[in-house]
Residue, then its C-alpha position, 0 to 999 in steps of 0.5 A: m489437514t488444512e481447510q479448503m480455501r474460501e472466498p472472503s465472502d464465505y467468511d462473512s456471508d451472514g455479517a459474522l466477520r463484521q460483527r467479530a471485527d466490531i467486537v474486537y474494535r470495541l474491546l481494544g478501544e475500551e482498553y487503549g482508547i480510540k485515537p482519531w485516524k490520520p494518514r501517516r504520510e501522503p499517498l504517493h509517499e506511501l506507495i513509493s515507501t511500500i515499494l521500497s519496503h519489499r523484502t527490506t527492514q523498516a529501518n532500511e526502507a526509511k533510510a532509502f526513502d530519506r536518501l532518495w528525497k534528500q537527493y532529489g527533493s520532488w517526485e518530478a525530480i525523481r521521475t526524471a532522474p536516471v535509473e542508476a542514480i535512483a538505484s544508488a540513492i535507494a541502495p539501503a533497500n534490498w534489490p535497488e536495481v529492481k526497485a529503481p526502474r519500478i519506481k521510475a515506471v510508476l512515477d512515469r505512468i502516474v504523470a502520463e495518465h494524470g498529468a502530475p506525480s500524485i495519486d490523490f485522484l484515488a479518493d474519487l474512485p470506488a475502492e475496488q477500482g482504486l485497488a485494480w488501478l494500483e495493482a496494474l502499476p509495475g511492481v505493485g501487487p495486492k499487498t502493496a495496493s492494500l497497504v496504500l489504500l489502508f492508510y489512505p484517508r477514506s473509509g471505502a478504500r480501507a474497506a477494500a484493503r480489509s477485503a484484500a486482507a481477507r483474500c490474503r488470509c484465505a490464500m494462506e488458509l488462516p481461520p477467520 
């Protein structure tokens, strides 16, 4: 029988989860060395690539993004492109007809709210607020928002992403 679903705080009421994570981190560091953390790509690239990656292999996500960027060369050009043209550019990704309008809507929303195609403002938000803002975007749920913040260069966002991962683990009824 599966155990009853718990809130993330139930896993860490006494700091046990944090202690376990610290031990694992230390042991992995001893075995493989500690590498300095650096973001793999700029935040908006991370967001759009993660949208492209839904139900798509990493190779096809990368191919779709590369085609999109090669064809348009800027976020503003992608934002103002026709949805059908975006869908054509991202055809290597599964369901380009669904992802293209979402990408366009995400870019439109970002520019409408912040004046430029950039999500760098997330660095100034508390982590939970950043998660909530991302999850309000079309086609962005907790997993996508968590991944974007996980790779964002700020520890508070990574903490929120870990919290979201804990919520996912609870929902899947995995042990801590």
